Structures are given as structure tokens and as C-alpha cells.
C-alpha positions, 0 to 999 in steps of 0.5 A: 793956540795962545799959550793958555791951558786948554781944559781936557774936555775941549781938547779931546781927540780920537786915537785915529786923530792922534796917529794921523797928526803925530805920524810925521813926528814919528818919522822925524824921530827915526830921522833924528836917530839915524842922524845921531848914529851918523854923528856918533859914527863920525861919518863924512860925506865923500866928494865923488860917488864912492866905488869902495867902502873900505880898503884891505892893503896887503903890504909885502914888507921887503920888496917882492920881485915883480919880474918873478911874480907878475911882470914876465920878461922874455928878453931878460930870459934871453940875456941871462948872464950878460951885462946890462946893455949899454942902451940902459942908464946904469941905475943907482942901487943900494948894493951897487949892482948896476953893472952886474950881470942880468939874471933870468927868472927861474919861474914859469909864467902862464896865462890865466882866466878869460883875460889871459893875465900872466902870473908866475907859478909862485901864485897858483891859488891867486891865479884863479882870480886873474879876472879880478886883478888889475895889475899895475906894472909901471909903478915907481918911487923915490926911496932906495932903502927900506925905511924911506921906501916903506915910509913913502908907500905908507905916507907919501914921503921918504922922510918919516913923520907925515900922516899915513894914508890910512890916517888920511882916509879916516880923517876924510871919511870917518868911521862906520862903526863907533865901537871899532877903530877906523884904521887897523894894522895887523903884523905877522912878525916884527915891526916894519922899517920905521915902525909905528910911524908907518901908520901914524897920524903925523900932523893930523889929530892923533885920534886918526892914527892906526890901531895895531892889533897883536899877533897871536891868540888875543889880538886885543888885551884887556877887553874883558873887565876884571872879575867882580867889576861890573859894566856900571862900575867900569863906566863910572870909573871911565867917566871920572877919568874923562872928567879929569882929562877934560878939565886938564884939556881946558887948560891946554886947548889944541893938544891933539895927543890929549884929545886922542887919549880921551877918545881912546878911553871912550873907544876902549870902553865901547870896544868891550861890547863889540871887539871880542866878537869881531876878533873871535875866529872860533865863530868861523866854520872849519871850511873857512879856517882851512880855506885861509890856511889856518891848518898849515904852519906855513900859511897860518899867521898871514891867513889868520890876519886875512880872515881878521881883515874880512871880519873887520871890514864886514863890521865897518872898519874903514882901512885895514893894513896887513903886513906879510913878512913884517920885518923886511922878510921879502928882502932877497939880496941872496937866494931869491928862489928860497926866499920868495918860494917861502914868502909866496907860499905864506901869502898865496893861499890866504890872499886867494881865500880872502878874495873868494870869501869877500866875493861870496859874502857880497863884500868884494864889490865894496872892498878895495884890495891892494897888494904890493911892497915898497919897491921891486927888485933889479933884473941884475943879480946880486951875488949871483942868486939875489936881486937888489932894490928897484924903485924905478919900476915895479908892480902892485895890483888892485882888486874889488871895489871899482877896479877893472879886473883882468887888466894890465896898466902900464909897463916896464922896459924889456928887462923890467928895470924902468917904468916906461909906459904910463908910469904910476908914482906912489902919489898916483897910487894914493890918489887912486885909492882915495878916489875909489873911496869917494875922496878927491885927494886935492880936497882932503887937506889940513892947514899946517903952518899956513899951507894946506897939506894933503896925502899926495903932497904936491903931486898925484893923479887918479889912474883912470885905467884902473877904474871899472 
């Protein structure tokens, strides 16, 4: 064709000719729509084949005792009441219990599942999932106190201010749902030590920080427009505010806080369409609500958050972090038996329900579930009934997407004080989580002051023994 107009009578074609020649165009229309959706959802390509699509991190705030939950120590039972043997290096602890007497666990450990994984009687419901757990018994960290240790477990650094792991994951992979945040935080009480810095974006653009949902009946306020205000009017109001913001931003290029505010207004408007349904637990059956323990005051708070987490990952939220005992309620310097009995009861049934629910919905294979606190507890007693902080050797476990279930990785010494076999640092935990999501922790970088920063700072290795 030379660009001239062609009379209609000379360009006539049958309907069959039209469909034959235009068919490929329909395909490109569909492809264009899909690509546009990917752009809208801010999805990025992974570095390696992802084994998980999302993460649910169950954070036990305050430091649960590994030697009373997932790391049985018969030798500690034998040495009950004796001093720390001279063959052990005396550790530095916040309360100075390094020379105090050893305290045996009062719990009973039994083997569960085909794997024979040993779990304490504090977790009878979770024990039914023994063959799905990969228990890492050789974790270690650098912090001694809660603020620094919670910060490191979340951000990789003892000093607060670096991006949280959830922010790095959002930065590296983006969101699968343009109408919900990519990174959500759920508390069951007060703030953890360090507060919102634990889910902050640090030096990353502020739009990657976690979104904290409220506890109680209405996790997200102001999702419903005021009476008499139509969706069209709300949209017009938002567009006017955004026009003002963008004009303001043009005078301040690189202001990530302002950019994040602009994005948050857009996200807030889009959330009005999907978020109310996502957090509406009335859609769940009575059987599901009871399974999560919403009928029991002891389990209701954390059970509700576990159920919300399942609903969020089901709808494409990338990273959900749930705090159990937020406000360091696992911190048992005295009366460990009463403290951990209460805390384990609060989370055992909901966690087991979460694993069962994910599995029956076909989501467990693509959802990585992580359990643990910022450190463990010492085998030496504090005030004869409690245990001090122990960052030198402690336990976390993983289950779900890409994890080899029914296995134990690493070991602490015979009394549970130091990690001695296949030590796994916090940076290794972060590198492994990122790898299971398809990210190479060495390649997810952000240039800051001439240096390529990454989630694992200067270290980190993928713990291959965890992988299925």
C-alpha cells in the first residue's frame, strides 16, 4: 500500500478473510494486556527458579527457649543443678548468668511423624506436621539485647535503620497484586523492640516498607468512603491531590518519601476495592474459625492473624510477618514454665491450623513458612526458674515452599549453649529465604554512597541442606 485512500468497493473482504488476517492481532492484544498487568503489579523476574511465591514469617518476639521446644538435650538433664563445665567458654550474657548453675528442661520430648522429629510437649498440634518441618538447630546471631537482636533478625544489622528483609524482597520481586501491599505486618499486642524500624525500608525507596495492619475487628481504617461520597468523586479528589503532589515532586527529584506518599495514596484508593474482602473473616466457615482457635481467648489473637496471613498470601501478598507476643512476651528471665506454657498455647494451635489450611488449599508448596525469635535461651538458669538470652546457638524452623521436611540441620553442643555443627548465621537465614523466592542475595543490590548494599550486608550463604 502506498498510503492512498482505497475505495471501499476495491477493499472488500469476507468475514472469514477478516478473522484470518486479524487473528494474530487478537493474540497481541491479549499479550499486551498481560504485560500491562505485570507492569501494574510491579512484578520482576527472579534470578533462579523460585520454589516459593510468598513468605509467612512467624516471629516469636522475646526469644523462645530452643532447649525446651525443638532441641532436646539429655546431657543437660544429667547435669541439672551443676555449674557450667570448665570445658565450656563462659559466655557473655545480659544478666551475667555464665557461671550460674545449669537448669534441665522440664518438658517431655517425643519423636513424631515418619521422620521421627523430636518436638516438645508444648507443641502437640504442631507435632502432627513434623514431616513438613525443617528444623535448623544451629542458628547464631550477634546481638545480646532485644532491640539489636530483633533488628538483626529483621534487617541483618544490630543497629536499626537498614531495610528489612520484607522490604528487600518487595524491592527484588515486586508485588503480585496491585490492590494490596506487597509487605504486611501483623502484631498481636504492643510494638516489638525497635518498633516500625523492623519493617522499614531504610535507604531503599520508602514505598517498599511494610504496611502494618491494626489488631482488632477492623485491620484497615477508612476503607469505605464516607456516606454520600461516590467512587467517582473520590477518584477526582485523589487525582487533584496527586496532581499537586507531582508538581511538588518535580521541584524535589529523588525525594523517595514524597514518592512513597504519592504511591500510598494510589494504593489506598485501589485497596478500597479489594482490601475489605481480603480482611473479612466472616467469609470463613465455622470449621475454619475454630481450627485457627478463634473460639478460644488464649489463641484468638494470634489465630486471627494466622488466618489473615493465609488470606493475604492467597491474594498475592508477597511477604507477611506475624508477631506472636509482640512486646517481647517470650522473654522468660524468670518462671519460664509459666511464660512458655502460655506463649506456646497461644501459637501452637493457630500455626498447625495455618499449615493444614495452606496444604489443603494447595498453597503450602508455594508458601514458605518461617518460625523463630531473635535468639534462644541459655542452659544456665536465671533466678533458678528462668533463662537468659542466648544468641550463640538457637533454633528456627521452616516449612512449605522448597523446604525439605522432616529434617534437622546443624546442632548445638550437648547442653545447647553454642552452635557447633553447620552454624547458620542470620545472614544465612536471609540468603536462604531469598533463594527460595528465586532471588540471589548477592545480586539484589542498591547503590548507596558508592557501595552496592544488599540484604546480607557482607556475608550470607544459602543453606543447601534446607532445600528439597
